[in-house]
C-alpha positions as CSV (number, residue, x, y, z in Angstrom):
1,M,74.6,-34.6,-47.0
2,T,73.0,-33.1,-43.9
3,R,70.4,-35.0,-41.8
4,A,67.7,-32.7,-43.1
5,G,68.8,-33.4,-46.7
6,L,68.7,-37.2,-46.1
7,E,65.3,-36.9,-44.6
8,R,64.1,-34.9,-47.5
9,A,65.6,-37.5,-49.9
10,G,63.9,-40.3,-48.0
11,R,60.5,-38.5,-48.2
12,M,60.9,-37.9,-51.9
13,L,61.9,-41.5,-52.5
14,T,59.1,-43.0,-50.5
15,A,56.6,-40.5,-52.2
16,L,57.8,-41.5,-55.6
17,F,57.7,-45.2,-55.1
18,G,54.5,-45.0,-53.0
19,V,52.7,-43.1,-55.8
20,G,54.1,-45.6,-58.3
21,F,52.9,-48.6,-56.4
22,L,49.5,-46.9,-55.8
23,L,49.1,-46.1,-59.5
24,L,50.0,-49.7,-60.6
25,G,47.5,-51.1,-58.1
26,L,44.7,-48.8,-59.2
27,R,45.5,-49.6,-62.9
28,Y,45.4,-53.4,-62.4
29,F,42.3,-53.1,-60.2
30,A,40.4,-51.0,-62.7
31,D,41.7,-52.9,-65.8
32,P,43.1,-56.4,-65.0
33,G,43.3,-57.1,-68.7
34,A,46.2,-54.6,-68.9
35,L,48.4,-57.2,-67.2
36,T,47.6,-59.7,-69.9
37,V,48.7,-57.4,-72.6
38,E,51.9,-56.3,-70.8
39,T,53.1,-59.6,-69.4
40,D,51.2,-62.4,-71.3
41,V,49.5,-63.5,-68.1
42,A,46.4,-65.4,-69.1
43,M,43.1,-64.8,-67.3
44,P,40.9,-67.6,-68.5
45,S,38.2,-67.2,-65.9
46,I,36.3,-64.7,-63.7
47,K,38.2,-66.2,-60.8
48,A,41.5,-65.3,-62.4
49,V,40.4,-61.7,-63.1
50,M,39.3,-61.4,-59.4
51,E,42.7,-62.7,-58.3
52,I,44.6,-60.1,-60.5
53,R,42.3,-57.4,-59.0
54,T,42.9,-58.4,-55.5
55,V,46.7,-59.3,-55.6
56,Y,48.0,-56.9,-58.2
57,G,45.4,-54.3,-57.5
58,G,44.8,-54.4,-53.8
59,M,48.3,-55.3,-52.6
60,F,50.0,-52.6,-54.7
61,V,47.5,-50.0,-53.5
62,G,48.2,-51.1,-49.9
63,V,52.0,-51.0,-50.3
64,G,51.8,-47.7,-52.1
65,L,49.7,-46.1,-49.4
66,A,51.9,-47.5,-46.7
67,T,55.1,-46.3,-48.4
68,A,53.8,-42.9,-49.2
69,L,52.0,-42.2,-45.9
70,L,54.6,-43.6,-43.6
71,G,57.3,-41.7,-45.6
72,W,55.5,-38.4,-45.1
73,R,56.1,-38.2,-41.3
74,D,59.6,-37.9,-39.8
75,T,58.7,-40.4,-37.1
76,T,57.8,-43.2,-39.6
77,M,60.0,-42.3,-42.6
78,R,62.5,-45.0,-41.8
79,A,59.8,-47.6,-41.7
80,A,58.6,-46.5,-45.1
81,L,62.1,-46.9,-46.5
82,W,62.2,-50.4,-45.1
83,V,58.8,-51.2,-46.7
84,L,60.2,-49.9,-50.0
85,A,63.5,-51.8,-49.7
86,L,61.8,-55.1,-48.6
87,V,59.0,-55.0,-51.2
88,A,61.1,-53.8,-54.2
89,G,64.0,-56.0,-53.0
90,S,61.9,-59.1,-52.8
91,V,60.4,-58.5,-56.3
92,A,63.9,-57.9,-57.7
93,L,65.2,-61.1,-56.2
94,A,62.3,-63.0,-57.6
95,R,63.0,-61.5,-61.1
96,L,66.7,-62.5,-60.8
97,A,65.7,-66.0,-59.7
98,A,63.4,-66.2,-62.8
99,I,66.4,-65.2,-65.0
100,A,68.6,-67.8,-63.2
101,L,65.9,-70.5,-63.9
102,G,66.2,-69.8,-67.6
103,Q,63.6,-67.1,-68.3
104,A,64.8,-64.6,-70.8
105,P,63.9,-61.0,-69.7
106,D,62.0,-58.8,-72.2
107,P,62.5,-55.0,-72.2
108,L,59.7,-54.4,-69.7
109,F,61.0,-57.0,-67.3
110,A,64.5,-55.6,-67.5
111,A,63.3,-52.0,-67.0
112,L,61.2,-53.0,-63.9
113,L,64.2,-54.8,-62.5
114,A,66.4,-51.8,-62.9
115,I,63.9,-49.5,-61.2
116,E,63.5,-52.0,-58.3
117,I,67.3,-52.3,-57.9
118,V,67.8,-48.5,-58.0
119,G,64.9,-48.0,-55.4
120,V,66.4,-50.6,-53.1
121,A,69.9,-49.1,-53.4
122,L,68.7,-45.6,-52.7
123,A,66.5,-46.6,-49.8
124,A,69.5,-48.6,-48.3
125,W,71.8,-45.6,-48.8
126,V,69.4,-43.2,-47.0
127,L,68.8,-45.7,-44.2
128,R,72.6,-46.3,-43.7
129,R,73.4,-42.6,-43.8
130,L,70.6,-41.7,-41.3
131,A,71.9,-44.5,-39.0
132,A,75.5,-43.3,-39.2
133,G,74.6,-39.6,-38.6
134,T,75.4,-36.7,-40.9
135,D,78.6,-36.2,-42.9
136,P,81.2,-34.0,-41.2
């Protein structure tokens, strides 16, 4: 793949994951109760609802904006790929650790883990190919 193709792939990947992170954040900010339905996370108090809004809402909005906006520019696209790889990779590792600790994954958990692993693998592939130069 040419350098231009790799850069285009990196921009597409960071845009896709950036928008995904952003939409998750907006959803959980607007409707923290959705997390309860999807993941069985209890929110017994207003403080718990505020925490879901700030962590799941605010943090995912910030990560989504950083990933998408940094990925848009050639000069910062590699940084966006690193953000994607580090965030998705950390979450995937935490999911794997939860499984190792005896938690049985449900279909949603498994699907999210698969998406995170694919995202990390693609980001790492683009970063590696960009660092190595283009194919002959």
